[in-house]
N, C-alpha and C positions, 0 to 999 in steps of 0.2 A: 764556514767550512761545513752546516749542516745540510746547505742546499748541495754543495757536491758530491757528499754522501749519498744525500736520497737517490741523486740522479745516477750514482754508481749505482745502487743498490736495487733501482728499478730496471736499469738496463741489465743487470745479471739476473732478477728476477724474469725477465723479458725473454732471455737468454735459454733460460731452464725451462720455463714455459713453453718455448718455442721447440726444445728439445723431446720432453717430454709426449707433448703431441703431435711431433713425428713419430716417434716409436709407437704411440699410440695407434697411428694410422698405418701404420707400417706393420702392424699386426693384422689388421683386416686387411689387407691384400689377397686375394687369393691367386697364386703364383702358378703358373701352367705347369703341367707334370715335363717330363724330358722328353716322350713323343709328342705331344704337343709342339713343343720350341722345336722340334727336329722337322718334323711334317710342314709347319708354318715358315721355316728357314728356306724347306725345299720350294713352298709354292712361291716365296718371295724372289728365290734367286730363279726359279720357272719364267716368271710374270716380267722379271728386270730381262731374261735372254729374248723372250720374245718381243718385247716392247724395244729392246735393241735391236734387234734381225729387223721388226719393220722400220727404225727409221734409218737404219744406214740401207736398206730397200729405198724408200723413197728419198734420200740423199744423192743415191748412187743412179738414181734414174732422173733426178732434178740437174744433177752436173752433167747427164749424158744430155739432156732436151738444150743446157743453155751451151753448151762443147759445140753440138749442133747449129745451133742457130748462130753461134758465133762465129763459126767455120762457114755459113751461108751464107751471111751478111760480108764476109770479108773474103 
């Protein structure tokens, strides 16, 4: 039974060590300010909308060209 107990203690020690290391690393993180978060969120949404418009335009153009080609052949 000593082996099982040692293994169990090692697992508990590993878990405790992992939690301590995680907390230590989280203390080192420099979190963004509220203004930075809002500004970067606006940038991400704007870029996403621009890319969406570009993809929609390209898709519409290819659909138009495809249907024109199909109607030309038929």
